[in-house]
C-alpha positions as CSV (number, residue, x, y, z in Angstrom):
1,A,10.0,-4.9,-15.0
2,I,7.0,-7.4,-15.3
3,E,9.6,-9.2,-17.3
4,C,12.3,-9.2,-14.8
5,F,9.8,-9.9,-12.0
6,L,8.9,-12.9,-13.8
7,K,12.3,-14.2,-14.7
8,Q,12.8,-13.8,-10.7
9,I,9.8,-15.8,-9.8
10,A,10.8,-18.6,-12.2
11,L,14.5,-18.6,-10.9
12,S,13.1,-18.6,-7.2
13,R,10.9,-21.5,-8.0
14,R,13.9,-23.5,-9.5
15,L,15.8,-22.9,-6.5
16,D,12.9,-23.3,-4.0
17,D,14.0,-20.0,-2.6
18,K,10.7,-19.1,-1.0
19,P,11.3,-15.4,0.5
20,I,12.7,-14.4,-2.9
21,L,9.3,-15.8,-4.6
22,S,7.2,-14.5,-2.1
23,Y,8.9,-11.1,-2.4
24,G,9.1,-11.0,-6.5
25,S,5.5,-12.2,-6.8
26,Y,4.8,-9.3,-4.5
27,M,6.8,-6.8,-6.1
28,L,5.0,-8.2,-9.7
29,G,1.8,-7.2,-8.1
30,V,2.8,-3.8,-7.1
31,T,4.1,-3.1,-10.6
32,H,0.7,-4.8,-12.0
33,S,-1.1,-2.5,-9.6
34,E,0.4,0.7,-10.5
35,K,0.0,0.0,-14.3
36,G,-3.9,-0.2,-13.7
37,D,-4.2,-4.3,-14.0
38,F,-6.1,-5.2,-11.5
39,T,-6.4,-9.0,-12.4
40,E,-2.7,-9.5,-12.6
41,A,-2.0,-7.4,-9.5
42,Q,-4.5,-9.4,-7.3
43,Q,-3.2,-12.9,-8.5
44,A,0.6,-11.7,-7.8
45,F,0.0,-10.4,-4.5
46,V,-2.2,-13.8,-3.5
47,Q,0.8,-15.9,-4.7
48,S,2.8,-13.6,-2.6
49,I,0.4,-14.4,0.6
50,E,0.4,-17.9,0.1
51,V,3.9,-18.4,-0.2
52,A,4.9,-16.4,2.5
53,R,2.1,-18.1,4.9
54,S,3.6,-21.3,4.0
55,F,7.0,-20.8,5.8
56,G,5.9,-18.2,8.5
57,F,7.3,-15.1,6.7
58,N,5.2,-12.7,8.9
59,H,7.3,-10.0,8.8
60,Y,6.3,-9.2,4.9
61,L,3.4,-10.9,5.1
62,C,1.8,-8.1,6.9
63,G,2.7,-6.1,4.3
64,Y,1.8,-8.1,1.7
65,L,-1.6,-8.2,3.3
66,A,-2.1,-4.6,3.6
67,R,-1.0,-3.8,0.0
68,L,-4.0,-6.6,-1.2
69,A,-6.5,-4.6,1.1
70,K,-5.5,-1.3,-0.5
71,L,-5.7,-2.8,-3.9
72,Y,-9.2,-3.9,-3.1
73,L,-10.4,-0.8,-1.9
74,E,-8.8,1.2,-4.7
75,N,-10.9,-0.8,-7.3
76,G,-14.0,-0.9,-5.5
77,H,-14.3,-3.8,-3.1
78,P,-14.1,-2.6,0.5
79,C,-15.3,-6.0,1.9
80,Q,-12.7,-7.5,1.0
81,A,-10.2,-5.0,1.8
82,L,-11.3,-5.2,5.3
83,A,-11.7,-8.8,5.7
84,L,-7.7,-8.7,5.4
85,I,-7.0,-6.0,7.7
86,P,-7.1,-8.4,11.1
87,E,-4.8,-10.7,9.9
88,A,-2.5,-8.2,8.8
89,R,-2.9,-6.1,12.0
90,E,-2.0,-9.3,14.0
91,M,0.9,-9.9,11.9
92,A,2.1,-6.4,11.9
93,Q,1.9,-6.1,16.0
94,K,3.7,-9.7,16.3
95,T,6.7,-8.0,14.1
96,K,6.5,-4.8,15.5
97,R,5.9,-3.4,11.9
98,Q,5.0,0.4,12.8
99,N,4.9,1.5,9.4
100,V,2.4,-1.4,8.3
101,L,0.3,-0.5,11.4
102,F,-0.3,3.3,10.4
103,E,-1.0,1.7,6.8
104,L,-3.6,0.2,8.1
105,D,-5.1,2.8,10.1
106,V,-5.0,4.6,6.9
107,L,-7.1,1.9,5.2
108,L,-9.7,1.8,8.0
109,A,-10.1,5.7,7.8
110,R,-10.3,5.5,3.7
111,L,-12.5,2.6,4.1
112,A,-14.9,4.8,6.8
113,A,-15.1,7.3,4.4
114,A,-18.0,5.1,2.7
115,E,-19.9,5.8,5.6
116,N,-19.1,9.3,6.7
117,K,-16.7,11.2,4.9
118,E,-16.5,13.7,7.7
119,T,-15.5,11.3,10.1
120,A,-12.8,10.0,7.8
121,I,-11.5,13.2,7.0
122,E,-11.0,13.7,10.7
123,Q,-9.8,10.2,11.6
124,L,-6.7,10.9,8.8
125,K,-6.1,14.4,10.4
126,T,-5.3,12.6,13.7
127,L,-2.8,10.5,11.7
128,V,-0.8,13.2,10.0
129,P,1.2,14.1,13.4
130,S,2.0,10.5,13.8
131,A,2.8,9.6,10.2
132,P,6.5,7.7,10.7
133,D,7.9,9.1,7.5
134,D,7.1,11.8,5.0
135,D,6.2,9.1,2.6
136,Q,3.2,8.0,4.5
137,K,2.5,11.8,5.8
138,A,2.6,12.5,1.9
139,A,0.1,9.5,1.6
140,V,-2.0,10.6,4.4
141,L,-2.4,14.3,2.9
142,L,-3.0,13.0,-0.6
143,Q,-6.2,11.1,0.9
144,I,-7.5,14.2,2.7
145,Y,-7.0,16.3,-0.1
146,R,-9.1,13.8,-2.4
147,L,-12.0,13.6,0.2
148,A,-12.1,17.1,1.4
149,G,-10.1,19.6,-1.3
150,G,-8.4,22.3,0.1
151,E,-5.5,24.2,-1.6
152,A,-3.6,24.3,2.0
153,C,-3.6,20.4,2.1
154,R,-3.1,20.2,-1.9
155,R,0.1,22.3,-1.5
156,E,1.5,20.2,1.6
157,A,1.0,17.0,-0.4
158,A,2.6,18.0,-3.5
159,E,5.4,19.9,-1.6
160,L,6.2,16.3,0.1
161,F,5.7,14.2,-3.0
162,R,8.1,16.4,-4.8
163,K,10.5,16.3,-2.1
164,L,10.3,12.7,-2.3
165,Y,10.7,12.5,-5.8
166,D,13.9,14.8,-6.0
167,K,15.2,12.0,-3.2
168,T,13.9,8.7,-5.2
169,P,12.4,9.8,-8.8
170,A,9.5,6.7,-8.2
171,Y,7.0,6.6,-10.8
172,L,4.0,6.6,-8.2
173,Y,5.7,10.1,-6.9
174,K,5.5,11.3,-10.3
175,K,2.3,10.3,-11.0
176,T,0.8,11.9,-7.9
177,L,2.7,15.1,-8.4
178,A,1.0,15.3,-11.8
179,E,-2.5,14.8,-10.1
180,L,-1.7,17.7,-7.5
181,T,0.0,20.1,-9.7
């Protein structure tokens, strides 16, 4: 996948196709992130953000910012994660990206866990009913399980991830299922 995204990025640069350049860089970041390559993922996400900003690609920019914030949070850089959220939220509101707004709420609750785990768990629990889709509901349940444990939460998250994997056999779903089962 990395080789394909690098080719996509090179081609989009040659053609001066900024939307494809920004998206290819974003997907390269996702791929590096899933492999655990923080530095490579960060560089790719930053590039996708810079390109998107350069021509006002705000519909996607908010998602790119949210994904970089998630990378920072998951790699021990909560202050950097928190710094990206206001801009991501503003763009998501302007472009009516409800799924990104929801992801940002989840990120904020996860950030709150460093200060008060119980408060964070309660914030996450309030988000479950408003999850826009099974993917995001499963992600919230996973975070609750990671913070609070509990067999019922683990089982519900595993059930949703299994359903998602059956529909779309993505590596992330498979990896998460292995953690939950």
